[in-house]
C-alpha positions in Angstrom: -19.8 30.4 26.1 -20.5 26.8 26.0 -22.6 27.0 29.2 -24.9 29.9 27.4 -25.0 27.6 24.1 -26.0 24.6 26.4 -28.5 26.5 28.1 -30.3 27.9 25.1 -30.3 24.3 23.4 -32.6 23.3 26.8 -34.6 26.5 26.4 -35.7 25.5 22.8 -37.3 22.2 24.2 -38.7 23.3 27.5 -42.2 23.5 28.1 -42.7 27.3 28.5 -41.0 27.3 25.1 -43.4 24.8 23.4 -46.4 27.3 22.7 -43.8 29.6 20.8 -41.8 26.7 19.4 -45.0 25.5 17.6 -45.8 28.8 16.1 -42.1 29.5 15.3 -41.7 26.3 13.3 -45.2 26.6 11.4 -44.6 29.8 10.3 -40.9 29.0 9.2 -42.1 25.8 7.2 -44.8 27.7 5.6 -42.3 30.5 4.6 -40.3 27.7 3.2 -42.9 26.3 1.3 -43.7 29.4 -0.3 -40.2 30.3 -1.3 -40.0 27.0 -2.9 -42.7 27.4 -4.9 -42.4 30.7 -5.8 -38.9 29.6 -7.2 -40.3 26.7 -9.2 -43.0 29.2 -10.6 -39.9 31.5 -11.9 -38.4 28.8 -13.4 -41.3 27.3 -15.0 -42.3 30.6 -16.2 -39.0 31.9 -17.6 -37.4 28.7 -18.6 -39.6 27.1 -21.5 -38.0 24.9 -24.4 -39.5 22.2 -26.6 -39.3 18.7 -25.4 -36.0 16.9 -26.2 -32.9 16.1 -24.7 -32.1 19.8 -23.9 -35.2 20.4 -22.0 -34.7 17.6 -19.9 -30.9 18.9 -19.4 -32.6 22.3 -18.3 -35.2 20.4 -15.8 -32.4 18.8 -14.1 -30.1 21.9 -13.7 -33.6 23.6 -13.0 -34.0 21.1 -9.9 -30.5 21.7 -8.6 -30.9 25.3 -9.0 -34.2 25.0 -7.2 -32.8 23.1 -4.1 -29.6 25.4 -3.9 -31.8 28.4 -3.7 -34.0 27.1 -1.3 -31.0 26.1 0.9 -29.6 29.7 0.4 -32.7 31.3 1.6 -33.0 29.5 4.8 -30.9 32.3 6.6 -33.0 35.2 5.7 -36.1 33.5 6.0 -35.4 32.1 9.5 -34.0 35.9 10.4 -37.6 37.5 9.5 -39.0 34.7 11.7 -37.3 35.6 14.1 -38.3 39.3 14.0 -41.9 38.5 14.8 -41.2 36.1 17.7 -38.3 37.8 19.6 -40.2 39.4 22.1 -42.2 36.4 22.7 -38.8 34.0 23.1 -36.8 36.9 25.0 -40.1 37.4 27.7 -39.7 33.3 28.3 -36.1 33.3 28.8 -36.2 36.6 31.0 -39.2 35.3 32.9 -37.5 31.7 33.5 -33.8 32.5 34.0 -33.9 36.1 35.2 -36.9 36.6 37.6 -35.3 39.2 40.0 -34.3 41.3 37.0 -36.2 44.1 35.1 -38.1 42.8 32.0 -37.3 43.9 28.6 -39.5 46.3 26.3 -41.1 44.8 23.1 -39.5 46.5 20.1 -42.1 48.8 18.3 -43.8 47.2 15.5 -42.2 49.7 12.9 -38.8 49.3 14.4 -38.6 45.5 14.6 -39.9 45.4 11.0 -37.3 47.9 10.1 -34.4 46.1 11.7 -35.5 42.5 9.8 -36.1 44.0 6.4 -32.3 45.9 6.4 -30.8 42.6 8.1 -32.3 40.5 5.5 -31.4 42.4 2.6 -27.7 42.4 3.8 -28.1 38.6 4.6 -29.0 38.0 0.8 -26.5 40.1 -0.6 -23.3 38.8 1.3 -24.9 35.1 0.9 -25.0 35.7 -2.9 -21.3 36.3 -2.7 -20.7 33.0 -0.9 -22.8 31.1 -3.3 -20.6 32.3 -6.2 -17.5 30.1 -4.5 -19.7 26.9 -4.5 -17.2 25.7 -7.2 -14.1 26.4 -4.6 -14.2 23.4 -2.3 -13.8 24.1 1.2 -13.5 28.1 1.0 -17.2 28.5 0.3 -18.0 26.6 3.8 -15.5 28.9 5.5 -17.0 32.2 3.8 -20.6 31.0 4.5 -19.4 30.2 8.4 -17.6 33.5 8.8 -20.2 35.8 7.0 -23.0 34.8 8.6 -21.4 33.9 12.1 -21.0 38.0 11.9 -24.2 38.8 10.7 -26.2 36.4 12.3 -24.4 37.3 15.8 -25.0 41.1 15.1 -28.6 41.2 14.3 -29.7 38.5 17.1 -27.6 40.3 19.6 -28.7 43.6 19.0 -32.4 42.8 18.6 -31.9 40.9 22.1 -30.1 44.0 23.6 -32.6 46.6 22.2 -35.1 45.8 24.4 -32.9 47.3 27.3 -30.9 50.0 25.3 -31.0 52.6 23.0 -29.6 51.6 19.7 -26.5 53.7 20.1 -25.4 52.1 23.3 -26.2 48.6 21.9 -23.8 49.0 18.9 -21.1 50.5 21.4 -22.0 47.3 23.8 -21.4 45.0 20.7 -18.1 46.5 19.6 -16.7 46.1 23.2 -17.6 42.4 23.2 -17.2 41.6 19.5 -15.4 38.6 20.1 -18.0 36.9 22.2 -20.8 38.1 19.9 -19.0 36.5 16.8 -18.3 33.4 18.4 -22.1 33.3 19.3 -22.9 33.9 16.0 -20.8 31.2 14.3 -22.6 28.9 16.7 -25.9 30.0 14.9 -24.5 30.0 11.7 -23.5 26.4 12.2 -26.9 25.6 13.2 -28.1 26.9 10.0 -26.3 24.4 8.0 -28.0 21.5 9.3 -31.2 20.7 7.5 -34.1 20.3 9.7 -32.5 21.3 12.8 -32.0 24.4 11.1 -35.7 25.4 11.4 -35.2 25.8 15.3 -32.5 28.8 14.8 -34.9 31.8 15.5 -35.5 30.3 18.6 -32.2 29.0 19.9 -30.7 32.2 18.4 -32.6 34.3 20.3 -32.7 32.6 23.8 -28.6 32.7 23.2 -28.2 36.1 22.5 -31.0 37.0 25.7 -28.2 34.9 27.9 -25.1 36.6 26.3 -26.7 40.1 27.0 -27.4 39.3 30.1 -23.8 37.9 31.0 -22.3 40.9 29.2 -24.5 43.3 31.2 -23.7 41.3 34.6 -20.1 41.4 33.8 -19.8 45.1 32.8 -22.0 45.8 36.5 -19.7 44.0 38.3 -17.1 46.5 38.8 -19.3 49.3 40.0 -21.2 47.2 42.4 
């Protein structure tokens, strides 16, 4: 697993990745800016008080809530961005590291959109639960890592594997190798928790799961070779 993580990290900064890197970063930043201003508009629209100490207190609390909300939404926003660039990223990884093997099939637009929206909704619900534990030191960080490790590992692995396999086969493969997929998901969840660096999550996570799927596929073929 450590070798796959190192390779995915090198891939993100390699010359073949630069085009998709700039597009992914740009769209992620724009999406997060839109989210920030959207949350700010909601607060300004629905939280109005007369000027005074109470209004100042509410403004401070609103600012903290705005920051927490923006951080909370990094995971679902990066997941949506990943769905848009998955095929571009996967193609670069496959062409660079697995030139002698068949390339994957791009996901149909409607299928990719459905998977991304469904996953994003689940991520939001789970992270809302984790957000409720913010007042319990230590536990909130553990819940965040476990929940997002499972969800991000499952989503990115399935999106990478769907380029080669039908969905039923992808789910069976993920269950057989659930430990490795979850461990890779924990690495991705840890990256999400690091400000600024987490903007690279879509590229790193997709590259990592392409490598993991290839590694698992090769391991399963070996006994039959």
